[in-house]
C-alpha atoms as an extended CHARMM CRD file, in Angstrom:
* protein
*
       266  EXT
         1         1  MET       CA             18.5740000000      -36.7370000000        4.8680000000  PROA      1               0.0000000000
         2         2  ARG       CA             19.4460000000      -34.5050000000        1.9070000000  PROA      2               0.0000000000
         3         3  GLU       CA             16.4250000000      -35.7920000000        0.0020000000  PROA      3               0.0000000000
         4         4  GLU       CA             14.1430000000      -35.0160000000        2.9500000000  PROA      4               0.0000000000
         5         5  MET       CA             15.5500000000      -31.4970000000        3.2330000000  PROA      5               0.0000000000
         6         6  ALA       CA             15.0550000000      -30.9260000000       -0.4950000000  PROA      6               0.0000000000
         7         7  ILE       CA             11.4200000000      -32.0340000000       -0.2160000000  PROA      7               0.0000000000
         8         8  ARG       CA             10.8000000000      -29.6760000000        2.7030000000  PROA      8               0.0000000000
         9         9  GLU       CA             12.3510000000      -26.7660000000        0.8330000000  PROA      9               0.0000000000
        10        10  ALA       CA             10.2730000000      -27.4980000000       -2.2620000000  PROA      10              0.0000000000
        11        11  THR       CA              7.0060000000      -27.8630000000       -0.3600000000  PROA      11              0.0000000000
        12        12  ARG       CA              4.7980000000      -24.7930000000       -0.5100000000  PROA      12              0.0000000000
        13        13  LEU       CA              3.9160000000      -23.1320000000        2.7600000000  PROA      13              0.0000000000
        14        14  SER       CA              0.4190000000      -24.0360000000        3.8640000000  PROA      14              0.0000000000
        15        15  SER       CA             -2.2110000000      -21.3540000000        4.4370000000  PROA      15              0.0000000000
        16        16  LYS       CA             -1.9450000000      -22.0000000000        8.1560000000  PROA      16              0.0000000000
        17        17  LEU       CA              1.8110000000      -21.4170000000        8.1820000000  PROA      17              0.0000000000
        18        18  ILE       CA              1.4580000000      -18.2220000000        6.1250000000  PROA      18              0.0000000000
        19        19  TYR       CA             -1.2110000000      -17.0300000000        8.5360000000  PROA      19              0.0000000000
        20        20  GLU       CA              1.0610000000      -17.7170000000       11.4970000000  PROA      20              0.0000000000
        21        21  VAL       CA              3.9910000000      -15.8450000000        9.9410000000  PROA      21              0.0000000000
        22        22  ILE       CA              1.8510000000      -12.7730000000        9.2650000000  PROA      22              0.0000000000
        23        23  ARG       CA              0.1120000000      -12.9560000000       12.6450000000  PROA      23              0.0000000000
        24        24  ARG       CA              3.4200000000      -12.9780000000       14.5020000000  PROA      24              0.0000000000
        25        25  ASP       CA              4.6960000000      -10.1580000000       12.3200000000  PROA      25              0.0000000000
        26        26  GLY       CA              1.5330000000       -8.2250000000       13.1560000000  PROA      26              0.0000000000
        27        27  GLU       CA              2.0030000000       -8.7760000000       16.8790000000  PROA      27              0.0000000000
        28        28  GLU       CA              5.5430000000       -7.4160000000       16.6410000000  PROA      28              0.0000000000
        29        29  GLU       CA              4.2990000000       -4.3660000000       14.7370000000  PROA      29              0.0000000000
        30        30  LEU       CA              1.6280000000       -3.6720000000       17.3570000000  PROA      30              0.0000000000
        31        31  GLU       CA              4.2980000000       -3.5630000000       20.0690000000  PROA      31              0.0000000000
        32        32  ARG       CA              6.6850000000       -1.1960000000       18.2840000000  PROA      32              0.0000000000
        33        33  PRO       CA              7.4290000000        2.1440000000       20.0020000000  PROA      33              0.0000000000
        34        34  THR       CA              5.5510000000        5.2030000000       18.7920000000  PROA      34              0.0000000000
        35        35  ARG       CA              8.7210000000        6.9760000000       17.6570000000  PROA      35              0.0000000000
        36        36  SER       CA              9.7380000000        4.0250000000       15.4770000000  PROA      36              0.0000000000
        37        37  LEU       CA              6.2910000000        3.9070000000       13.8680000000  PROA      37              0.0000000000
        38        38  VAL       CA              6.3330000000        7.6500000000       13.1890000000  PROA      38              0.0000000000
        39        39  TRP       CA              9.7240000000        7.7320000000       11.4930000000  PROA      39              0.0000000000
        40        40  SER       CA              9.0700000000        4.5670000000        9.5220000000  PROA      40              0.0000000000
        41        41  GLY       CA              5.6670000000        5.9060000000        8.4420000000  PROA      41              0.0000000000
        42        42  VAL       CA              7.0660000000        9.2680000000        7.3530000000  PROA      42              0.0000000000
        43        43  ALA       CA              9.8030000000        7.5020000000        5.3780000000  PROA      43              0.0000000000
        44        44  ALA       CA              7.1740000000        5.3260000000        3.6690000000  PROA      44              0.0000000000
        45        45  GLY       CA              5.1310000000        8.3970000000        2.7420000000  PROA      45              0.0000000000
        46        46  ILE       CA              8.1690000000       10.0150000000        1.1790000000  PROA      46              0.0000000000
        47        47  LEU       CA              9.4090000000        6.9120000000       -0.6310000000  PROA      47              0.0000000000
        48        48  ILE       CA              6.0030000000        6.0200000000       -2.0630000000  PROA      48              0.0000000000
        49        49  SER       CA              6.2680000000        9.2400000000       -4.0770000000  PROA      49              0.0000000000
        50        50  PHE       CA              8.6850000000        7.4160000000       -6.3640000000  PROA      50              0.0000000000
        51        51  SER       CA              5.6410000000        5.5130000000       -7.6620000000  PROA      51              0.0000000000
        52        52  VAL       CA              4.1650000000        8.7950000000       -8.8900000000  PROA      52              0.0000000000
        53        53  LEU       CA              7.5480000000        9.9990000000      -10.1360000000  PROA      53              0.0000000000
        54        54  GLY       CA              8.3590000000        6.7150000000      -11.8760000000  PROA      54              0.0000000000
        55        55  GLU       CA              5.0580000000        6.6220000000      -13.7280000000  PROA      55              0.0000000000
        56        56  ALA       CA              5.4850000000       10.2840000000      -14.7160000000  PROA      56              0.0000000000
        57        57  ILE       CA              8.9960000000        9.6640000000      -16.0710000000  PROA      57              0.0000000000
        58        58  PHE       CA              7.7810000000        6.8670000000      -18.3340000000  PROA      58              0.0000000000
        59        59  ARG       CA              4.7980000000        8.8910000000      -19.5520000000  PROA      59              0.0000000000
        60        60  THR       CA              6.9270000000       11.9600000000      -20.2420000000  PROA      60              0.0000000000
        61        61  TYR       CA              9.7400000000       10.3270000000      -22.1710000000  PROA      61              0.0000000000
        62        62  LEU       CA              8.1620000000        7.3080000000      -23.8840000000  PROA      62              0.0000000000
        63        63  PRO       CA              6.7230000000        7.8570000000      -27.3730000000  PROA      63              0.0000000000
        64        64  ASP       CA              2.9820000000        8.4270000000      -27.6070000000  PROA      64              0.0000000000
        65        65  ALA       CA              2.0340000000        4.9090000000      -28.6800000000  PROA      65              0.0000000000
        66        66  PRO       CA             -0.8310000000        2.5200000000      -27.7900000000  PROA      66              0.0000000000
        67        67  TRP       CA              1.5070000000        0.3470000000      -25.7040000000  PROA      67              0.0000000000
        68        68  ARG       CA              2.8090000000        3.2600000000      -23.6080000000  PROA      68              0.0000000000
        69        69  PHE       CA              0.0320000000        2.9530000000      -21.0320000000  PROA      69              0.0000000000
        70        70  LEU       CA              0.9970000000       -0.5990000000      -20.1100000000  PROA      70              0.0000000000
        71        71  VAL       CA              4.7110000000        0.2210000000      -19.8880000000  PROA      71              0.0000000000
        72        72  GLU       CA              4.3940000000        3.5130000000      -17.9930000000  PROA      72              0.0000000000
        73        73  ASN       CA              2.4940000000        1.7870000000      -15.2050000000  PROA      73              0.0000000000
        74        74  LEU       CA              5.6140000000       -0.2270000000      -14.3880000000  PROA      74              0.0000000000
        75        75  GLY       CA              6.9060000000        3.0100000000      -12.8860000000  PROA      75              0.0000000000
        76        76  TYR       CA              4.1940000000        2.7740000000      -10.2400000000  PROA      76              0.0000000000
        77        77  SER       CA              6.0480000000       -0.1960000000       -8.7470000000  PROA      77              0.0000000000
        78        78  PHE       CA              9.1480000000        1.8160000000       -7.8320000000  PROA      78              0.0000000000
        79        79  GLY       CA              7.8400000000        3.3710000000       -4.6300000000  PROA      79              0.0000000000
        80        80  PHE       CA              6.2560000000        0.1320000000       -3.4460000000  PROA      80              0.0000000000
        81        81  LEU       CA              9.5250000000       -1.7320000000       -3.9840000000  PROA      81              0.0000000000
        82        82  LEU       CA             11.3400000000        0.8140000000       -1.8130000000  PROA      82              0.0000000000
        83        83  VAL       CA              8.7170000000        0.7380000000        0.9240000000  PROA      83              0.0000000000
        84        84  ILE       CA              7.9370000000       -2.9810000000        1.1060000000  PROA      84              0.0000000000
        85        85  LEU       CA             11.4650000000       -4.3370000000        0.6920000000  PROA      85              0.0000000000
        86        86  GLY       CA             12.7260000000       -1.5990000000        3.0210000000  PROA      86              0.0000000000
        87        87  ARG       CA             10.2240000000       -2.7620000000        5.6750000000  PROA      87              0.0000000000
        88        88  MET       CA              8.7300000000        0.7120000000        6.0540000000  PROA      88              0.0000000000
        89        89  GLN       CA              5.3360000000        1.2290000000        7.6850000000  PROA      89              0.0000000000
        90        90  LEU       CA              2.7370000000        1.5350000000        4.9120000000  PROA      90              0.0000000000
        91        91  PHE       CA             -0.8560000000        1.9150000000        6.0620000000  PROA      91              0.0000000000
        92        92  THR       CA             -2.3870000000       -0.4190000000        3.4790000000  PROA      92              0.0000000000
        93        93  GLU       CA             -0.0610000000       -3.2530000000        4.4880000000  PROA      93              0.0000000000
        94        94  ASN       CA             -1.2660000000       -2.9270000000        8.0610000000  PROA      94              0.0000000000
        95        95  THR       CA             -4.8770000000       -3.5020000000        7.0250000000  PROA      95              0.0000000000
        96        96  ILE       CA             -4.0760000000       -7.2250000000        6.9810000000  PROA      96              0.0000000000
        97        97  THR       CA             -0.8920000000       -7.6100000000        9.0680000000  PROA      97              0.0000000000
        98        98  THR       CA             -2.3750000000       -6.1700000000       12.2640000000  PROA      98              0.0000000000
        99        99  ILE       CA             -5.9070000000       -7.4420000000       11.6970000000  PROA      99              0.0000000000
       100       100  LEU       CA             -4.9710000000      -11.1310000000       11.8830000000  PROA      100             0.0000000000
       101       101  PRO       CA             -3.8570000000      -10.8610000000       15.5330000000  PROA      101             0.0000000000
       102       102  LEU       CA             -7.0900000000       -8.9870000000       16.2500000000  PROA      102             0.0000000000
       103       103  VAL       CA             -9.4420000000      -11.5550000000       14.6980000000  PROA      103             0.0000000000
       104       104  ALA       CA             -7.5500000000      -14.3120000000       16.5090000000  PROA      104             0.0000000000
       105       105  GLU       CA             -7.4880000000      -12.6320000000       19.9360000000  PROA      105             0.0000000000
       106       106  ARG       CA            -10.6960000000      -10.5540000000       19.7100000000  PROA      106             0.0000000000
       107       107  SER       CA             -9.9150000000       -8.4480000000       22.7500000000  PROA      107             0.0000000000
       108       108  ALA       CA            -10.3270000000       -4.7750000000       23.6230000000  PROA      108             0.0000000000
       109       109  ARG       CA             -6.5750000000       -4.5770000000       24.3000000000  PROA      109             0.0000000000
       110       110  CYS       CA             -5.7050000000       -5.7700000000       20.8060000000  PROA      110             0.0000000000
       111       111  LEU       CA             -8.3210000000       -3.5080000000       19.2190000000  PROA      111             0.0000000000
       112       112  ALA       CA             -6.8450000000       -0.4920000000       21.0220000000  PROA      112             0.0000000000
       113       113  ALA       CA             -3.3670000000       -1.4800000000       19.8080000000  PROA      113             0.0000000000
       114       114  VAL       CA             -4.5980000000       -1.7350000000       16.2050000000  PROA      114             0.0000000000
       115       115  VAL       CA             -6.3220000000        1.6640000000       16.3850000000  PROA      115             0.0000000000
       116       116  ARG       CA             -3.1320000000        3.1740000000       17.8380000000  PROA      116             0.0000000000
       117       117  LEU       CA             -0.9140000000        1.7520000000       15.1000000000  PROA      117             0.0000000000
       118       118  TRP       CA             -3.3080000000        2.6100000000       12.2800000000  PROA      118             0.0000000000
       119       119  SER       CA             -3.6660000000        6.1940000000       13.5010000000  PROA      119             0.0000000000
       120       120  ILE       CA              0.0720000000        6.7550000000       13.8850000000  PROA      120             0.0000000000
       121       121  VAL       CA              1.0550000000        5.1260000000       10.5870000000  PROA      121             0.0000000000
       122       122  LEU       CA             -1.6790000000        6.8150000000        8.5490000000  PROA      122             0.0000000000
       123       123  ALA       CA             -0.8080000000       10.2490000000        9.9380000000  PROA      123             0.0000000000
       124       124  ALA       CA              2.9170000000        9.6480000000        9.4050000000  PROA      124             0.0000000000
       125       125  ASN       CA              2.3360000000        8.4280000000        5.8280000000  PROA      125             0.0000000000
       126       126  ILE       CA              0.3280000000       11.5670000000        5.0560000000  PROA      126             0.0000000000
       127       127  VAL       CA              3.0720000000       13.7860000000        6.4820000000  PROA      127             0.0000000000
       128       128  GLY       CA              5.6520000000       11.9690000000        4.3700000000  PROA      128             0.0000000000
       129       129  ALA       CA              3.4570000000       12.3530000000        1.2880000000  PROA      129             0.0000000000
       130       130  PHE       CA              3.2190000000       16.0960000000        1.9970000000  PROA      130             0.0000000000
       131       131  VAL       CA              6.9990000000       16.4010000000        2.2490000000  PROA      131             0.0000000000
       132       132  ALA       CA              7.4530000000       14.5850000000       -1.0720000000  PROA      132             0.0000000000
       133       133  ALA       CA              4.7910000000       16.6920000000       -2.8010000000  PROA      133             0.0000000000
       134       134  ALA       CA              6.3340000000       19.9040000000       -1.4210000000  PROA      134             0.0000000000
       135       135  PHE       CA              9.7030000000       18.8860000000       -2.8640000000  PROA      135             0.0000000000
       136       136  MET       CA              8.1200000000       18.2530000000       -6.2570000000  PROA      136             0.0000000000
       137       137  THR       CA              6.1500000000       21.4770000000       -6.4080000000  PROA      137             0.0000000000
       138       138  GLN       CA              8.0650000000       24.0130000000       -4.3020000000  PROA      138             0.0000000000
       139       139  THR       CA             11.6350000000       23.3500000000       -5.4180000000  PROA      139             0.0000000000
       140       140  SER       CA             13.4320000000       23.0300000000       -8.7300000000  PROA      140             0.0000000000
       141       141  GLY       CA             14.1920000000       19.3840000000       -8.0360000000  PROA      141             0.0000000000
       142       142  VAL       CA             11.6820000000       18.1620000000      -10.6300000000  PROA      142             0.0000000000
       143       143  ALA       CA             11.9180000000       19.2950000000      -14.2530000000  PROA      143             0.0000000000
       144       144  PRO       CA              9.0030000000       21.4450000000      -15.4950000000  PROA      144             0.0000000000
       145       145  ASP       CA              7.8620000000       18.9490000000      -18.1380000000  PROA      145             0.0000000000
       146       146  LEU       CA              7.9620000000       16.1620000000      -15.5580000000  PROA      146             0.0000000000
       147       147  LEU       CA              5.9620000000       18.2410000000      -13.0860000000  PROA      147             0.0000000000
       148       148  ALA       CA              3.3660000000       18.9120000000      -15.7710000000  PROA      148             0.0000000000
       149       149  THR       CA              2.9560000000       15.1500000000      -16.2160000000  PROA      149             0.0000000000
       150       150  ILE       CA              2.7120000000       14.6500000000      -12.4470000000  PROA      150             0.0000000000
       151       151  ASN       CA             -0.0270000000       17.2720000000      -12.3790000000  PROA      151             0.0000000000
       152       152  GLY       CA             -1.9140000000       15.3790000000      -15.0730000000  PROA      152             0.0000000000
       153       153  LEU       CA             -1.5930000000       12.0780000000      -13.2210000000  PROA      153             0.0000000000
       154       154  SER       CA             -2.6530000000       13.7620000000       -9.9830000000  PROA      154             0.0000000000
       155       155  ALA       CA             -5.7270000000       15.3750000000      -11.5220000000  PROA      155             0.0000000000
       156       156  HSD       CA             -6.8050000000       11.9850000000      -12.8680000000  PROA      156             0.0000000000
       157       157  ALA       CA             -6.1760000000       10.1040000000       -9.6130000000  PROA      157             0.0000000000
       158       158  THR       CA             -8.1500000000       12.5970000000       -7.5100000000  PROA      158             0.0000000000
       159       159  GLY       CA            -10.8150000000       13.3330000000      -10.1180000000  PROA      159             0.0000000000
       160       160  PHE       CA            -13.1480000000       10.4010000000       -9.4940000000  PROA      160             0.0000000000
       161       161  SER       CA            -16.4420000000       10.8770000000       -7.7060000000  PROA      161             0.0000000000
       162       162  ALA       CA            -16.4870000000        9.8070000000       -4.0530000000  PROA      162             0.0000000000
       163       163  THR       CA            -18.4180000000        6.6470000000       -4.9020000000  PROA      163             0.0000000000
       164       164  GLU       CA            -16.1270000000        5.6820000000       -7.7720000000  PROA      164             0.0000000000
       165       165  GLY       CA            -13.0310000000        6.4400000000       -5.7050000000  PROA      165             0.0000000000
       166       166  PHE       CA            -14.3080000000        4.1210000000       -2.9700000000  PROA      166             0.0000000000
       167       167  VAL       CA            -15.1330000000        1.3070000000       -5.3840000000  PROA      167             0.0000000000
       168       168  ARG       CA            -11.7910000000        1.6050000000       -7.1990000000  PROA      168             0.0000000000
       169       169  ALA       CA             -9.9400000000        1.5230000000       -3.8660000000  PROA      169             0.0000000000
       170       170  ILE       CA            -11.3080000000       -1.9000000000       -2.9200000000  PROA      170             0.0000000000
       171       171  PRO       CA             -9.2680000000       -3.8830000000       -5.5020000000  PROA      171             0.0000000000
       172       172  ALA       CA             -6.1550000000       -1.8800000000       -4.5460000000  PROA      172             0.0000000000
       173       173  GLY       CA             -6.6400000000       -2.8690000000       -0.9010000000  PROA      173             0.0000000000
       174       174  ILE       CA             -7.0640000000       -6.5040000000       -1.8920000000  PROA      174             0.0000000000
       175       175  LEU       CA             -3.9510000000       -6.4710000000       -4.0880000000  PROA      175             0.0000000000
       176       176  VAL       CA             -1.7090000000       -4.9140000000       -1.4220000000  PROA      176             0.0000000000
       177       177  ALA       CA             -3.0280000000       -7.4140000000        1.1290000000  PROA      177             0.0000000000
       178       178  SER       CA             -2.3250000000      -10.1820000000       -1.3900000000  PROA      178             0.0000000000
       179       179  ILE       CA              1.3060000000       -9.0660000000       -1.5830000000  PROA      179             0.0000000000
       180       180  VAL       CA              1.5740000000       -9.3000000000        2.2040000000  PROA      180             0.0000000000
       181       181  TRP       CA             -0.0590000000      -12.7280000000        2.2210000000  PROA      181             0.0000000000
       182       182  MET       CA              2.1810000000      -14.1250000000       -0.5230000000  PROA      182             0.0000000000
       183       183  MET       CA              5.5200000000      -12.6730000000        0.6190000000  PROA      183             0.0000000000
       184       184  PRO       CA              6.3160000000      -15.4180000000        3.1960000000  PROA      184             0.0000000000
       185       185  SER       CA              6.1470000000      -18.0970000000        0.4980000000  PROA      185             0.0000000000
       186       186  GLN       CA              8.5110000000      -16.2780000000       -1.8680000000  PROA      186             0.0000000000
       187       187  ASN       CA             12.0540000000      -17.5220000000       -2.1980000000  PROA      187             0.0000000000
       188       188  GLY       CA             13.8240000000      -14.8160000000       -4.1140000000  PROA      188             0.0000000000
       189       189  GLY       CA             10.7400000000      -13.7910000000       -6.0850000000  PROA      189             0.0000000000
       190       190  GLU       CA              9.7090000000      -10.8280000000       -3.9300000000  PROA      190             0.0000000000
       191       191  VAL       CA             10.6140000000       -8.1780000000       -6.5150000000  PROA      191             0.0000000000
       192       192  THR       CA              8.6120000000       -9.8790000000       -9.2630000000  PROA      192             0.0000000000
       193       193  LEU       CA              5.6250000000      -10.2930000000       -6.9560000000  PROA      193             0.0000000000
       194       194  ILE       CA              5.5980000000       -6.6420000000       -5.9270000000  PROA      194             0.0000000000
       195       195  VAL       CA              6.0970000000       -5.3790000000       -9.4850000000  PROA      195             0.0000000000
       196       196  ILE       CA              3.2720000000       -7.4880000000      -10.9390000000  PROA      196             0.0000000000
       197       197  PHE       CA              0.6890000000       -6.6740000000       -8.2730000000  PROA      197             0.0000000000
       198       198  THR       CA              1.4460000000       -2.9560000000       -8.0220000000  PROA      198             0.0000000000
       199       199  TRP       CA              1.5680000000       -2.6870000000      -11.8270000000  PROA      199             0.0000000000
       200       200  LEU       CA             -1.9290000000       -4.1730000000      -11.7890000000  PROA      200             0.0000000000
       201       201  ILE       CA             -3.0920000000       -1.4650000000       -9.3710000000  PROA      201             0.0000000000
       202       202  ALA       CA             -1.8880000000        1.2400000000      -11.7550000000  PROA      202             0.0000000000
       203       203  ALA       CA             -2.9430000000       -0.4800000000      -14.9850000000  PROA      203             0.0000000000
       204       204  GLY       CA             -6.3640000000       -1.2220000000      -13.5210000000  PROA      204             0.0000000000
       205       205  ASP       CA             -6.7380000000        2.4620000000      -12.6020000000  PROA      205             0.0000000000
       206       206  PHE       CA             -7.3960000000        1.5460000000       -8.9750000000  PROA      206             0.0000000000
       207       207  THR       CA             -6.8980000000        4.0810000000       -6.1660000000  PROA      207             0.0000000000
       208       208  HSD       CA             -4.3620000000        3.8320000000       -3.3380000000  PROA      208             0.0000000000
       209       209  ILE       CA             -4.6310000000        6.1420000000       -0.3490000000  PROA      209             0.0000000000
       210       210  ILE       CA             -0.9180000000        6.7910000000        0.2920000000  PROA      210             0.0000000000
       211       211  ALA       CA              0.3930000000        7.0470000000       -3.2750000000  PROA      211             0.0000000000
       212       212  GLY       CA             -2.7630000000        9.0140000000       -4.0380000000  PROA      212             0.0000000000
       213       213  SER       CA             -2.0680000000       11.3390000000       -1.1090000000  PROA      213             0.0000000000
       214       214  VAL       CA              1.1480000000       12.4310000000       -2.8100000000  PROA      214             0.0000000000
       215       215  GLU       CA             -0.9290000000       13.3700000000       -5.8430000000  PROA      215             0.0000000000
       216       216  MET       CA             -3.5470000000       15.0430000000       -3.6290000000  PROA      216             0.0000000000
       217       217  TRP       CA             -0.8970000000       17.2020000000       -1.9360000000  PROA      217             0.0000000000
       218       218  VAL       CA              0.6760000000       18.0600000000       -5.3020000000  PROA      218             0.0000000000
       219       219  LEU       CA             -2.5900000000       19.6790000000       -6.4020000000  PROA      219             0.0000000000
       220       220  ILE       CA             -3.3560000000       21.2920000000       -3.0290000000  PROA      220             0.0000000000
       221       221  LEU       CA              0.0680000000       22.9370000000       -2.8250000000  PROA      221             0.0000000000
       222       222  GLN       CA             -0.4280000000       24.4450000000       -6.2650000000  PROA      222             0.0000000000
       223       223  GLY       CA             -3.9230000000       25.7000000000       -5.4830000000  PROA      223             0.0000000000
       224       224  GLU       CA             -5.5870000000       23.2950000000       -7.9240000000  PROA      224             0.0000000000
       225       225  LEU       CA             -7.5570000000       21.2820000000       -5.3600000000  PROA      225             0.0000000000
       226       226  GLY       CA             -9.5650000000       22.5990000000       -2.4320000000  PROA      226             0.0000000000
       227       227  ALA       CA             -9.6740000000       21.1370000000        1.0610000000  PROA      227             0.0000000000
       228       228  TYR       CA            -13.2790000000       19.9030000000        0.9300000000  PROA      228             0.0000000000
       229       229  PRO       CA            -13.0130000000       17.9120000000       -2.3490000000  PROA      229             0.0000000000
       230       230  ALA       CA             -9.5870000000       16.6490000000       -1.2900000000  PROA      230             0.0000000000
       231       231  ILE       CA            -10.8800000000       15.2880000000        2.0230000000  PROA      231             0.0000000000
       232       232  PHE       CA            -14.4080000000       14.1860000000        1.2120000000  PROA      232             0.0000000000
       233       233  GLY       CA            -14.1310000000       13.6070000000       -2.5170000000  PROA      233             0.0000000000
       234       234  PHE       CA            -10.8300000000       11.7210000000       -2.4570000000  PROA      234             0.0000000000
       235       235  PHE       CA             -9.2160000000       10.9690000000        0.8870000000  PROA      235             0.0000000000
       236       236  VAL       CA            -12.0910000000        9.5630000000        2.9610000000  PROA      236             0.0000000000
       237       237  PRO       CA            -13.6660000000        7.4160000000        0.2000000000  PROA      237             0.0000000000
       238       238  VAL       CA            -10.3330000000        5.9700000000       -0.9410000000  PROA      238             0.0000000000
       239       239  LEU       CA             -9.2340000000        5.3020000000        2.6420000000  PROA      239             0.0000000000
       240       240  ALA       CA            -12.5140000000        3.4890000000        3.3050000000  PROA      240             0.0000000000
       241       241  GLY       CA            -12.1710000000        1.4760000000        0.0960000000  PROA      241             0.0000000000
       242       242  ASN       CA             -8.6080000000        0.3810000000        0.8390000000  PROA      242             0.0000000000
       243       243  ILE       CA             -9.6440000000       -0.6910000000        4.3370000000  PROA      243             0.0000000000
       244       244  ALA       CA            -12.6600000000       -2.5460000000        2.9630000000  PROA      244             0.0000000000
       245       245  GLY       CA            -10.4960000000       -4.3820000000        0.4230000000  PROA      245             0.0000000000
       246       246  GLY       CA             -7.5580000000       -5.1640000000        2.6870000000  PROA      246             0.0000000000
       247       247  THR       CA             -9.4430000000       -5.9030000000        5.8910000000  PROA      247             0.0000000000
       248       248  VAL       CA            -13.1070000000       -6.7140000000        5.3260000000  PROA      248             0.0000000000
       249       249  VAL       CA            -12.5300000000       -8.6970000000        2.1480000000  PROA      249             0.0000000000
       250       250  PHE       CA             -9.0200000000      -10.1490000000        2.1670000000  PROA      250             0.0000000000
       251       251  ALA       CA             -8.0360000000      -10.4410000000        5.8420000000  PROA      251             0.0000000000
       252       252  LEU       CA            -11.3410000000      -11.9560000000        6.9210000000  PROA      252             0.0000000000
       253       253  LEU       CA            -11.3350000000      -14.3920000000        4.0050000000  PROA      253             0.0000000000
       254       254  ALA       CA             -7.7440000000      -15.3310000000        4.8350000000  PROA      254             0.0000000000
       255       255  TRP       CA             -8.7710000000      -15.8870000000        8.4640000000  PROA      255             0.0000000000
       256       256  GLY       CA            -11.7920000000      -17.9220000000        7.3590000000  PROA      256             0.0000000000
       257       257  GLN       CA             -9.6700000000      -20.4980000000        5.5410000000  PROA      257             0.0000000000
       258       258  VAL       CA             -7.4770000000      -21.2120000000        8.5870000000  PROA      258             0.0000000000
       259       259  LYS       CA             -9.9410000000      -20.5230000000       11.4200000000  PROA      259             0.0000000000
       260       260  ASP       CA            -10.8960000000      -24.1360000000       12.1010000000  PROA      260             0.0000000000
       261       261  GLU       CA             -7.2770000000      -25.3500000000       12.0290000000  PROA      261             0.0000000000
       262       262  VAL       CA             -6.0540000000      -22.5900000000       14.3310000000  PROA      262             0.0000000000
       263       263  GLU       CA             -8.8820000000      -22.9260000000       16.8440000000  PROA      263             0.0000000000
       264       264  ALA       CA             -8.4980000000      -26.7290000000       16.8760000000  PROA      264             0.0000000000
       265       265  GLU       CA             -5.0050000000      -26.2720000000       18.3420000000  PROA      265             0.0000000000
       266       266  ASP       CA             -6.1340000000      -23.8890000000       21.1190000000  PROA      266             0.0000000000
């Protein structure tokens, strides 16, 4: 009996089991009350700012050496650790979590539920990002030299052309979806998983809509970025790229590998 239990514990979760875990999680998310989604989304928008702050701290205080770039990007993981392990509502996680129930059910009811959740969470994340950016720029809570570094990071993150911002957002969407897909099979390795994949987003210079929204608001609040370039040069292209990576690429590929097994049981 003990040997059998040890074998079961050591056996990796199959793709079908991972799919089922995420699908059920997605169904629960789709049924959550609006107020819960709003508060969780605002909290995620605020907490994700620690990714920007963490990266800025490393860049500000580490010596100017060739290896600094690789180390400073570890700071980008801080906000994601807070949000993901804290089970906050982050829009880019929902691009896979809530899509799996939709591709399985393929109903107007489920589509309406996904649109509702996406709209609420995205808006709440953006509000939270605004609050965090306002704290950074409108109070004395962040040291001047640190704020100067945040401004530099923000100018870089929002400075891509619309096309490049879209293309760079696709890998970020895939990587965040990969975290969601791999989390059920982790047994104590969640922190390492999140750190590695979010470090790769920063080190690869990919664009993330919510962390990037903190940087967007930082520049807007200081009069360094106008509304039109913020919306159409950064926000819309990066949002579309994250959705394309997390939903069109990763979620549909994930569904494709378990589709026959799932439908065979129906």
